[in-house]
N, C-alpha and C positions, 0 to 999 in steps of 0.2 A: 650529472645534479639532479637526474631525471626520478631514479629509487631516495628515499626520503630515511631508511636508515643509512648509506653511505654518505651523509650531506654534514661538510663541518659541523663540528657538534655544535656551534653556538645559533646555529642558522633554524633546526630545526625545533628549536623550544619560540624563535621568533617570531615562526614560520607558523607554531601550536596556538601564541597567544596571539598573532592578528585574522589569525583563524578562526578561535574564542568569538573574537570581539566584535567580529567580522568586519571589519574594517574596508577600508575601500579599496576593489580589487582584488577580495579575499578569493575567486570563483582562480585567478590565475596565476596564483599564490601557491593555494591546496592545488591545480593543476598541473604545476611543476613541483610540485611537493610530495605530497601526494598521490599522483598520478591513477591512473585507470589501469594499471594494467597486474598482472597477478605476483606476490611476493611472496615465495613458497617459504621467505626463509626471517619474514616476523613474527613476528613476539602477540600476544595475546594480553590486553590492557582493559580494565576493572573501571572507570568513569559512571561517573551521575550524573542525568545527562543533566541540560542549564532548562528542557521546557516542558519535563516532567517529574523533576525532582529523583527518578528510579535511579537504580544501579542498571550501568549493563554491560555485558561481556566480550571483550570485540574481537575479534578473531581482525587481528592486522593485513594475515595474506592478501583478502580482501575489499576491494578496493571502497565499495560501500562502507566496509566498517572503518577504514579509514576512513573518510571524510565525514564518518561521524564522529571517530577518538578525535580530530581534530573539531569541528566544529563542537560539539558536545548537545548534537542533538541530529538523529537523521537529514541525509542530505534533501529532504523533497520539502523544499519551502513554502509552496503551494495547498495541496495538500494539507500539510499541518494547520499553516494557517487558518482554513478554512473548517480543519474538526475544533479547533478551538474555540473557532466565532459560532459553532453550532449544537455543541451539544452542550450540556446543562446535568447536572446531579440530576440524578436516578431514570436519565435516559437510557436505552440501550443501544447497545454497539455490537452489529455484525461483522466480523472480518475476516471476510475470506477470500482468504490464500495469504497467511495473518507472518507467512514466512518465519522470521527468525524477533518477531515480536511488535522491532520499532515500531510500526502504526499501532500495536494493543495499547503498547506504555501511554502512550498520550493520548490513547481514547481510553484509557480504564483510568488513570487523573484526572480525565474532565467528568465523567460519570460518578464518583462521588462526590459525595456518600448517596446510599440508596441506589446506586445505580446497576447495571450488569454490563459483561463483554463476552460474547460468543466467537470465537474465534477456529479457525479450520485449518487447515495443513496438510497435505498429503505426499509430502520429502520425506520422509525418518529422520535422517538429518538435522535438517531446518526443525520439526515441529522436537528436537532434542532442543536444541537450543532456547526455542519458543515456551517451553515445559521450566528451563533453568529459570527465565527471567522473572517465569510465572513464582515462582517459588526465591529467588533469591529477592525479588522483592515485598512478599509473606501476599499475590492475590489469589490466591488460591481459592477463595471463599464469591470473591469478585468477577476472576478470568474462567472460564469451561471450555478448555482446552478437546478437537477431537483430529486427530491422526487419520484425515481422510481428502478427499475432494468430495465438491459437491458435483450434481449435472441434474441431468430433468428429468432419469434414470440410474437405480442400482449397476454398478458395469466392477469389472474392475479389469483400470482401465494402465496402459504404461505412459509413464510420466518420463518424460525425457527432459534433465537435468543438467544441466550444465554445469560449470564450473563456479558459476556464481548462482548460489541456490534461488536467487528474486527472478531468476530469467527459465526458471523450473516450468513447464506446459504439455497436457498432452498434447499438444500437437510437434508435429516428427518434426524435432530441429535436428533432423540430419538428410536433410535433402532439402536443397537452395533455399543454403544458410541466406537468411537477411545483415545487407551490407552495414555494416560498425555494428552491429549488435556484441561485435566478440562474444561467440561460441562456442569456446575452446571442450576438449575431451568430454563429450555431449554424454552421458548414458545410462540408459535404460529400464528403468525398473518398475516390475509391475505392482500396483497400488487398489486399493481403498477406493471408491465412487459412492455415494447417498445421494439422496434428494432432500434437495434445503427442506420442501415442506414441512418434511418427514423430520430432521433432524427439529425444528426450530416448533413444536410442539407445542412448549409450557410457556411461552414466554411471555417475559415480564408487562403489565399493564404501559402504557404509554410513550412517549415517541419515543423512536424508530429509528436509526440512521444501518446501512449495508453497506458496504465497500467490499469490489471486487476489481482483483487486480488478480487476472487469475492466464492472463496470457493468451489473448486471442481465444477463452473458452467462455469470456463471457455469455452470449445469449442460451449456450447447456445449462449453468445457472441462473439466469434465469430463469428458466422454463420450467428449471425446477423452484421456482417461489412463488407460484401462479397461483397459491393461494394468499401467501403473507402476503405481495403485492396491493390485490385483488384487498384482503381485508385488513390491514396496515397501515398500507399504503405507506412502506418510510423513503424514508432521505434516502436514492442509492445515489453511491458517489463508481463508479467503472475507467480503467481505461477506454484510449481512441486512437489504439494502434489499430493503422485496417491494412494491412503486413500480416501481425500473427491471426484476425479477426478470416485473415485471406485463405492461412496457414488449416485455420481450423471450421476449415468450408460458409465460415461464416464470411460477413460487410459492417461498413460501418452502417449501408445503409440495411443490410437485415436488422441492426443492433436498432435501428432510429424505428424501423418498423415495429419492431416489435415494443418496443417502449412508448409506442407512439399506444398500440393498443391496447394497454395500463391508464393511458391520459396522462399521461406523463412528457415533460416539456426537460429539453436536456439547455445547459450552461458549458460551457468552454470555463474551466478554471483554475485562474492566472494570477501572477504578482508580480507587483511593483516597488519595484525594489531589491537590494543585493539583502540589505540587513535585515534581524529578525528583530520584531514580526515584521513589516512591512503591510504593506494593503491589497487586500484579498479581490483578486479583479475576476465578476464573474460576469460574460457577454452571454447572447442569446445563441443557443444555434438549432434556426426550424428543421434544418436539413443537415447531410453527413457533408453535403459541400461548406456548410455552414463550419466545421468541426474546426477549427486554431489551435487548439491547445489537443496536452497530452488525453488530459481526465477531461471526465466528465462529469456532470451533478445534472439530476433525474430529478425534479420536483416534479409532483400531482399538487391541482390547480392550488388549493386549500392547506396545502403542509403547512404545520403549525413551524418551520423550522426557513420559509419565506422571510415570516415577521423578524425572524431571529439574522437574517441576511443581508434585510433590507429587503428588498424582492417582489413590487408588489401581488397581489393575487389575481390580476388580469391579466399578467404579465404574461 
């Protein structure tokens, strides 16, 4: 009964309503009904997101899109809650590793009116879906998109793309695959990579928030944002996957050393409760050994985002 399209016809609608309203045990329901596997015969669906109100074109063969279909929102609760609390109209949001645009749609809603969003995605297939989401929702004047990766120097690099595009990485995924990452049918393609500071020379004034989700390539991206970090002191959120960082030649320790050199402090990003919106939990991580969450929020001492998130400047 794990394949959602072969279930009893009454059960899928019940599961859909259960998940959309995020009733108790909804994760267990979705784990059984939507699953985590690839389902090649599943259809495509277009729905309106319940968090941002924009339309989403979803390919239900992919587990992430299936979860978004059942929930009516992107499944990562903790980062979405972070953005809804931190972002305001007029802010600028930079989405590095934008994939098909699930985070970009949330951020685009939050920074309007008056805000801008810059999204970078090197995978051509994922980028085409990102571009389609921008056009579908009439966001061309708000969201600037670029089909490139970001790093510390310009290059043409091999991008390793598994079946689930959200796990694509410049780190080689074909050797010693991490356990339980479900990386299948990995393909390699050459893509352009640019320096972040050179791509972001004319950012609007005002608060700036940077999201970096690049499957282990975070340190290289951050080094390419040297001027932006020094001059603009943005809030930054990164993944904290030690195995993927090591695959790219870095580590959680090197990530902490790098961000500390810019005067940043780290906070574990977590979430209390299963239902949206729930409560955001932020716990300081002084060193790499304090990392307890999938994502880290990095803030400079005097960031405007501290007040928005209820974090004292002296923390």
